[in-house]
C-alpha distance (Angstrom), angle and dihedral (degrees) to the residues before:
residue distance angle dihedral
M1 . . .
R2 3.67 . .
N3 3.65 93.1 .
W4 3.81 95.2 54.8
P5 3.76 95.1 90.2
L6 3.89 89.5 46.8
F7 3.65 89.7 46.4
A8 3.79 92.2 47.8
F9 3.72 90.9 46.1
L10 3.73 92.5 49.8
A11 3.85 90.5 44.1
G12 3.80 89.6 49.4
L13 3.82 88.3 49.0
V14 3.73 92.9 48.5
F15 3.82 89.7 45.9
F16 3.92 90.4 47.9
F17 3.87 91.4 49.9
Y18 3.78 89.9 46.1
V19 3.78 92.3 52.3
F20 3.82 89.3 42.9
Y21 3.80 89.2 51.3
I22 3.83 92.4 50.0
Y23 3.70 89.7 45.7
Q24 3.80 92.4 53.2
A25 3.85 92.6 44.3
Q26 3.75 91.0 49.1
S27 3.79 92.4 44.4
T28 3.84 88.6 51.3
E29 3.79 93.0 44.9
F30 3.86 88.3 47.9
A31 3.81 92.1 50.3
M32 3.83 91.9 48.4
T33 3.81 90.0 47.3
R34 3.82 90.7 46.4
S35 3.78 91.1 49.9
E36 3.84 92.7 49.2
L37 3.79 87.7 46.4
D38 3.77 89.4 52.7
D39 3.82 90.2 47.2
Q40 3.80 90.6 49.8
I41 3.91 92.0 47.6
Q42 3.83 87.8 50.1
K43 3.82 90.0 51.3
V44 3.86 91.6 46.8
R45 3.76 90.1 50.6
S46 3.77 89.7 48.2
L47 3.73 91.5 48.7
K48 3.84 91.6 46.8
M49 3.82 86.8 53.1
D50 3.78 92.7 48.3
V51 3.82 89.5 48.9
F52 3.80 91.2 48.9
N53 3.83 89.9 48.3
A54 3.79 90.7 46.3
K55 3.87 91.0 50.7
A56 3.83 90.5 48.6
E57 3.90 89.3 47.3
N58 3.83 87.9 47.3
E59 3.87 91.0 52.2
R60 3.84 90.9 47.2
L61 3.84 91.6 48.9
K62 3.84 91.1 48.2
A63 3.80 89.9 52.8
S64 3.80 88.0 45.8
E65 3.79 91.0 48.2
S66 3.79 93.6 52.6
S67 3.81 90.5 48.1
L68 3.79 89.8 48.7
K69 3.81 90.8 48.2
T70 3.83 89.7 53.3
E71 3.86 89.7 49.6
L72 3.75 90.4 47.3
E73 3.85 91.3 52.1
K74 3.83 88.0 49.2
A75 3.67 92.6 48.4
N76 3.91 91.5 48.2
K77 3.76 88.0 50.5
D78 3.81 93.3 48.6
K79 3.89 87.0 45.9
E80 3.82 90.8 54.1
E81 3.82 91.3 48.2
C82 3.83 89.6 48.4
Q83 3.75 91.3 51.6
A84 3.76 92.2 47.8
N85 3.88 88.6 49.8
L86 3.77 90.3 47.6
R87 3.72 92.6 50.7
T88 3.82 89.9 49.6
C89 3.81 89.3 49.3
K90 3.74 94.2 49.2
L91 3.84 89.6 50.9
N92 3.77 91.0 46.9
T93 3.87 88.9 49.0
E94 3.80 90.4 49.3
N95 3.72 90.3 49.4
L96 3.75 93.4 46.8
Q97 3.80 91.5 48.0
S98 3.82 90.4 50.1
Q99 3.83 88.8 49.9
V100 3.78 90.9 48.2
K101 3.82 91.4 51.6
K102 3.84 89.6 45.6
A103 3.88 89.5 48.6
E104 3.79 89.6 47.6
D105 3.76 91.8 49.6
D106 3.76 90.6 46.8
T107 3.77 89.9 47.9
G108 3.85 90.1 53.3
L109 3.76 89.9 48.4
K110 3.76 92.0 48.7
E111 3.65 91.8 47.9
Q112 3.78 91.8 50.7
Q113 3.86 88.6 48.1
T114 3.86 88.4 48.6
K115 3.78 89.8 52.1
D116 3.77 92.4 47.2
L117 3.85 90.4 48.5
Q118 3.78 91.5 46.6
N119 3.81 88.2 50.5
N120 3.80 88.7 50.0
I121 3.76 91.2 47.5
D122 3.87 90.2 49.9
A123 3.78 90.5 47.8
L124 3.82 91.2 48.7
K125 3.81 92.4 47.5
K126 3.80 88.8 48.7
E127 3.86 89.8 49.8
K128 3.78 89.2 44.7
E129 3.87 90.5 53.8
E130 3.82 89.3 45.7
L131 3.83 90.9 49.0
A132 3.87 90.3 44.5
T133 3.83 88.7 51.3
K134 3.87 89.7 48.0
V135 3.82 91.4 46.5
S136 3.71 90.7 49.4
A137 3.81 90.5 46.6
Q138 3.87 87.8 48.4
E139 3.75 90.9 48.7
T140 3.75 92.6 51.2
L141 3.79 90.7 46.5
A142 3.89 88.7 47.4
A143 3.84 89.1 49.3
Q144 3.79 90.2 49.9
Y145 3.76 93.1 47.7
K146 3.84 90.7 46.6
A147 3.76 89.2 49.0
E148 3.84 89.4 51.7
L149 3.75 91.3 47.5
D150 3.73 90.9 49.6
K151 3.74 93.2 53.5
């Protein structure tokens, strides 16, 4: 029984180191878990901030989308107006081209009529000159006959 105190001391020492070992292991495990928890909390905060930023971006994009839709509607309306104006201009162009063609045809016809009338005028002038020559020949002949009658 002399060894009982030594045995109790050694058993207490073993028990103390066992408890100390378990404490250290649990403390290390707790520190690692705490570190992982802090990392996860930081990730959650980061994700929350990303979600918040994404929501803000989504709202901004929705506002931008509505303004772009309004601009698209305005552009479509302007496009339709321009197409209507283009159709009107094309019709006017076609009408003007037909009028130009008609005017050119009329001009050609009028020029031909002018040439014909000028030819008629020239023929009439020539005939007038011939008649004037004949009249003058007749007058001279009449004057000669009158002079002969007067003798």
